[in-house]
N, C-alpha and C positions, 0 to 999 in steps of 0.2 A: 504494500500500500504506500502510495506516494505521500510526501509531507502535506501537500495541499488537500488530499483526500482526508487525512487525519484531522486537519484543521477544520474542514467543512463538517465532518461528522461531529466534532466537538461543538461547533457553532449551533447545530440544530438541536442540541440537547437542552438549550435554554434560549431565552430571548437575548439577542445581541445586536449592537449597532456598530456598523463599520463606517468609519469616517475617511473620506478621500480629501486630503489637504496638500497644498503645495502650489507654488506659482510656476517654478521652472521644472522641478523634479517632484512629481506627485507621489505621495505615499498613502497607503491605507493603514488605518489603525483601528483597533477595537476600543470603543469608548463605553463608558458606563451607560446602561440603558435607562436613562431618565430624561425628562424634557429639557433640563438645563444643558444637556450635552449637544443639543441641536442649535445651529445658528444659520443665518441667511447667507453666510460667506462661503460655505463649504457644501459638499454633497454627502449624502448618507444613504446607507442601506440598512434596513431593519430586517433581520433574519429571525423568523419564528419557525416553529415546528411545521406549520401547514402553509405558510406563505412567505413571500419576499416582497418588501416594499422599497421603492426607490424614491428618495426625496432630493430634489435639486434646488439648492438655495438661489435666491434672486441674484446675488452678487458672486456666484461661483464662476470660475473661468472654464474655458473649453477643455483644458487638460484634465481638470477635476471631473468634468462631465464624462469624458472619454474613459477615465480610470474607473469611475463608479459604474458605468455601463458595462465595462469589461468584467467587473466584479460580480454584477448581477447575472451576466451571461454564464460565468463559471458556476455560480450557485445553482442556477436553473439546470445547467447541463449535468452537473455532478449530482444534484439532489432531486432529479426529476421524479424519483419514486416518492419522496416525502413532500414535495411542494405541489399543492393542488391549485393554488392561485398565484398569479404574478401581476 
């Protein structure tokens, strides 16, 4: 099992928020799943056991949008058995 697969299996065991942040080099990070973690300058992915939500902030840049879209695509491709809604 690849490292990414182990991480994705860990993510679906609880509610988690993945934050895509960065201007020149975009990184994804796990943040605490609470409303205060979300802002309008970044992009976020909410991963739950039955669904994946994508939230794009008003002031996020094109690099963050591309990275978070890639993250959602990986979640849906790897977790197609567990995710019913996208």
